[in-house]
TORKOL-4160 file (C-alpha; in steps of 0.2 Angstrom, whole numbers, padded with zeros to 4 digits, m for minus):
160
<pt num="1" X="m0064" Y="0078" Z="0181"/>
<pt num="2" X="m0067" Y="0066" Z="0166"/>
<pt num="3" X="m0057" Y="0049" Z="0166"/>
<pt num="4" X="m0041" Y="0047" Z="0155"/>
<pt num="5" X="m0046" Y="0040" Z="0139"/>
<pt num="6" X="m0041" Y="0022" Z="0135"/>
<pt num="7" X="m0034" Y="0017" Z="0118"/>
<pt num="8" X="m0052" Y="0011" Z="0113"/>
<pt num="9" X="m0061" Y="0026" Z="0119"/>
<pt num="10" X="m0078" Y="0028" Z="0111"/>
<pt num="11" X="m0076" Y="0047" Z="0109"/>
<pt num="12" X="m0059" Y="0044" Z="0100"/>
<pt num="13" X="m0067" Y="0031" Z="0089"/>
<pt num="14" X="m0078" Y="0045" Z="0082"/>
<pt num="15" X="m0063" Y="0054" Z="0073"/>
<pt num="16" X="m0065" Y="0047" Z="0056"/>
<pt num="17" X="m0050" Y="0041" Z="0047"/>
<pt num="18" X="m0047" Y="0033" Z="0030"/>
<pt num="19" X="m0039" Y="0016" Z="0029"/>
<pt num="20" X="m0023" Y="0016" Z="0019"/>
<pt num="21" X="m0009" Y="0004" Z="0015"/>
<pt num="22" X="0008" Y="0011" Z="0018"/>
<pt num="23" X="0022" Y="0004" Z="0006"/>
<pt num="24" X="0040" Y="0005" Z="0009"/>
<pt num="25" X="0056" Y="m0002" Z="0001"/>
<pt num="26" X="0075" Y="m0001" Z="0005"/>
<pt num="27" X="0084" Y="m0008" Z="m0009"/>
<pt num="28" X="0077" Y="m0025" Z="m0013"/>
<pt num="29" X="0068" Y="m0026" Z="0004"/>
<pt num="30" X="0050" Y="m0021" Z="0004"/>
<pt num="31" X="0036" Y="m0020" Z="0016"/>
<pt num="32" X="0018" Y="m0013" Z="0019"/>
<pt num="33" X="0006" Y="m0010" Z="0033"/>
<pt num="34" X="m0012" Y="m0005" Z="0036"/>
<pt num="35" X="m0014" Y="0012" Z="0044"/>
<pt num="36" X="m0028" Y="0023" Z="0048"/>
<pt num="37" X="m0019" Y="0038" Z="0057"/>
<pt num="38" X="m0014" Y="0048" Z="0041"/>
<pt num="39" X="m0018" Y="0066" Z="0039"/>
<pt num="40" X="m0013" Y="0081" Z="0027"/>
<pt num="41" X="m0003" Y="0094" Z="0037"/>
<pt num="42" X="0002" Y="0107" Z="0024"/>
<pt num="43" X="m0004" Y="0113" Z="0007"/>
<pt num="44" X="0012" Y="0121" Z="0001"/>
<pt num="45" X="0022" Y="0111" Z="0000"/>
<pt num="46" X="0010" Y="0096" Z="0001"/>
<pt num="47" X="0014" Y="0086" Z="0016"/>
<pt num="48" X="0005" Y="0072" Z="0025"/>
<pt num="49" X="0009" Y="0063" Z="0042"/>
<pt num="50" X="0008" Y="0045" Z="0045"/>
<pt num="51" X="0008" Y="0037" Z="0063"/>
<pt num="52" X="0017" Y="0020" Z="0063"/>
<pt num="53" X="0023" Y="0010" Z="0078"/>
<pt num="54" X="0042" Y="0007" Z="0079"/>
<pt num="55" X="0037" Y="m0012" Z="0083"/>
<pt num="56" X="0031" Y="m0014" Z="0065"/>
<pt num="57" X="0042" Y="m0023" Z="0053"/>
<pt num="58" X="0039" Y="m0010" Z="0040"/>
<pt num="59" X="0044" Y="0004" Z="0051"/>
<pt num="60" X="0063" Y="0001" Z="0048"/>
<pt num="61" X="0060" Y="0001" Z="0029"/>
<pt num="62" X="0051" Y="0018" Z="0031"/>
<pt num="63" X="0064" Y="0025" Z="0041"/>
<pt num="64" X="0079" Y="0020" Z="0030"/>
<pt num="65" X="0070" Y="0020" Z="0012"/>
<pt num="66" X="0068" Y="0038" Z="0010"/>
<pt num="67" X="0051" Y="0037" Z="0001"/>
<pt num="68" X="0035" Y="0028" Z="0005"/>
<pt num="69" X="0018" Y="0026" Z="m0004"/>
<pt num="70" X="0000" Y="0028" Z="0003"/>
<pt num="71" X="m0013" Y="0018" Z="m0006"/>
<pt num="72" X="m0030" Y="0024" Z="m0001"/>
<pt num="73" X="m0042" Y="0009" Z="0001"/>
<pt num="74" X="m0060" Y="0011" Z="m0005"/>
<pt num="75" X="m0076" Y="0003" Z="0002"/>
<pt num="76" X="m0075" Y="m0016" Z="m0002"/>
<pt num="77" X="m0056" Y="m0018" Z="0002"/>
<pt num="78" X="m0057" Y="m0024" Z="0020"/>
<pt num="79" X="m0048" Y="m0040" Z="0015"/>
<pt num="80" X="m0033" Y="m0030" Z="0008"/>
<pt num="81" X="m0033" Y="m0020" Z="0024"/>
<pt num="82" X="m0034" Y="m0036" Z="0035"/>
<pt num="83" X="m0019" Y="m0044" Z="0025"/>
<pt num="84" X="m0008" Y="m0029" Z="0027"/>
<pt num="85" X="m0014" Y="m0026" Z="0045"/>
<pt num="86" X="m0015" Y="m0043" Z="0053"/>
<pt num="87" X="0000" Y="m0052" Z="0044"/>
<pt num="88" X="0018" Y="m0048" Z="0048"/>
<pt num="89" X="0031" Y="m0044" Z="0035"/>
<pt num="90" X="0043" Y="m0054" Z="0045"/>
<pt num="91" X="0033" Y="m0069" Z="0040"/>
<pt num="92" X="0025" Y="m0065" Z="0023"/>
<pt num="93" X="0029" Y="m0054" Z="0008"/>
<pt num="94" X="0012" Y="m0046" Z="0007"/>
<pt num="95" X="0016" Y="m0038" Z="m0010"/>
<pt num="96" X="0016" Y="m0055" Z="m0017"/>
<pt num="97" X="m0002" Y="m0058" Z="m0012"/>
<pt num="98" X="m0010" Y="m0043" Z="m0021"/>
<pt num="99" X="m0007" Y="m0034" Z="m0038"/>
<pt num="100" X="0005" Y="m0019" Z="m0036"/>
<pt num="101" X="0014" Y="m0006" Z="m0045"/>
<pt num="102" X="0031" Y="0002" Z="m0041"/>
<pt num="103" X="0033" Y="0021" Z="m0039"/>
<pt num="104" X="0048" Y="0032" Z="m0037"/>
<pt num="105" X="0063" Y="0022" Z="m0032"/>
<pt num="106" X="0053" Y="0006" Z="m0033"/>
<pt num="107" X="0042" Y="0008" Z="m0018"/>
<pt num="108" X="0027" Y="m0004" Z="m0020"/>
<pt num="109" X="0009" Y="0003" Z="m0020"/>
<pt num="110" X="m0008" Y="m0006" Z="m0023"/>
<pt num="111" X="m0013" Y="m0007" Z="m0041"/>
<pt num="112" X="m0031" Y="m0007" Z="m0036"/>
<pt num="113" X="m0036" Y="0007" Z="m0024"/>
<pt num="114" X="m0045" Y="0023" Z="m0023"/>
<pt num="115" X="m0030" Y="0034" Z="m0024"/>
<pt num="116" X="m0011" Y="0032" Z="m0023"/>
<pt num="117" X="0002" Y="0044" Z="m0017"/>
<pt num="118" X="0021" Y="0044" Z="m0017"/>
<pt num="119" X="0030" Y="0053" Z="m0003"/>
<pt num="120" X="0048" Y="0058" Z="0001"/>
<pt num="121" X="0051" Y="0056" Z="0020"/>
<pt num="122" X="0055" Y="0074" Z="0026"/>
<pt num="123" X="0053" Y="0072" Z="0045"/>
<pt num="124" X="0051" Y="0060" Z="0060"/>
<pt num="125" X="0044" Y="0064" Z="0077"/>
<pt num="126" X="0041" Y="0052" Z="0092"/>
<pt num="127" X="0023" Y="0052" Z="0098"/>
<pt num="128" X="0019" Y="0041" Z="0112"/>
<pt num="129" X="0020" Y="0022" Z="0107"/>
<pt num="130" X="0021" Y="0028" Z="0088"/>
<pt num="131" X="0032" Y="0038" Z="0077"/>
<pt num="132" X="0025" Y="0052" Z="0066"/>
<pt num="133" X="0033" Y="0051" Z="0048"/>
<pt num="134" X="0031" Y="0067" Z="0038"/>
<pt num="135" X="0031" Y="0065" Z="0019"/>
<pt num="136" X="0031" Y="0077" Z="0005"/>
<pt num="137" X="0019" Y="0072" Z="m0008"/>
<pt num="138" X="0029" Y="0070" Z="m0025"/>
<pt num="139" X="0015" Y="0061" Z="m0035"/>
<pt num="140" X="m0004" Y="0059" Z="m0032"/>
<pt num="141" X="m0016" Y="0050" Z="m0043"/>
<pt num="142" X="m0034" Y="0045" Z="m0041"/>
<pt num="143" X="m0035" Y="0027" Z="m0047"/>
<pt num="144" X="m0053" Y="0019" Z="m0044"/>
<pt num="145" X="m0060" Y="0034" Z="m0034"/>
<pt num="146" X="m0070" Y="0034" Z="m0018"/>
<pt num="147" X="m0077" Y="0034" Z="m0006"/>
<pt num="148" X="m0062" Y="0029" Z="0005"/>
<pt num="149" X="m0064" Y="0014" Z="0017"/>
<pt num="150" X="m0067" Y="0021" Z="0034"/>
<pt num="151" X="m0058" Y="0014" Z="0049"/>
<pt num="152" X="m0071" Y="0003" Z="0058"/>
<pt num="153" X="m0064" Y="m0008" Z="0072"/>
<pt num="154" X="m0077" Y="m0021" Z="0069"/>
<pt num="155" X="m0068" Y="m0025" Z="0052"/>
<pt num="156" X="m0053" Y="m0031" Z="0061"/>
<pt num="157" X="m0060" Y="m0040" Z="0076"/>
<pt num="158" X="m0055" Y="m0058" Z="0078"/>
<pt num="159" X="m0067" Y="m0070" Z="0068"/>
<pt num="160" X="m0075" Y="m0085" Z="0076"/>
C-alpha cells in the first residue's frame, strides 16, 4: 500500500492550478487573499469553487459579504501573489498597495490582471482544513490576457 500523501506531496503538486486573488467586502471592510485552489464546477449556471482556510482574515468577509471577486494573475505577477498571500489583512489593507477596481456591491478586484470575475456566493461546504465556497459567476472579463500564473511553490519560499 502506498503511503498517505503529505500536504506537499510531489504527485499532488503536479495538479496545475492558476494563481488568483480573491477579493471580498462586507460593507466598508475589505480583504483579499492569494488562492490556487479554484476550479470551474458547472457551465449552466456558471459556477466555480474556491478553497479557503477559515483561519484567513478574509474568510469572514467571504462568508458574510455575499459576493467575491476572482482576479486571475498572469505570468510576471508573482509579487502581487506574494503581497496577498504572505501578508495578513489583520495588519495591512492590501488593496491600498495595488491598483484596484470595485465590482458588484463594491468588492475589490485587481485593475491589472489576466481576467476578472465577480461571483455571488451560493454555497459553503467544509473540506478538511479548508472551506469550499461556491460562487455563481455574474460578470467575467478578460483584462490583460494570459497565460495565467501557475502555482509554483518556489515562488513563495522564504527568501534569504
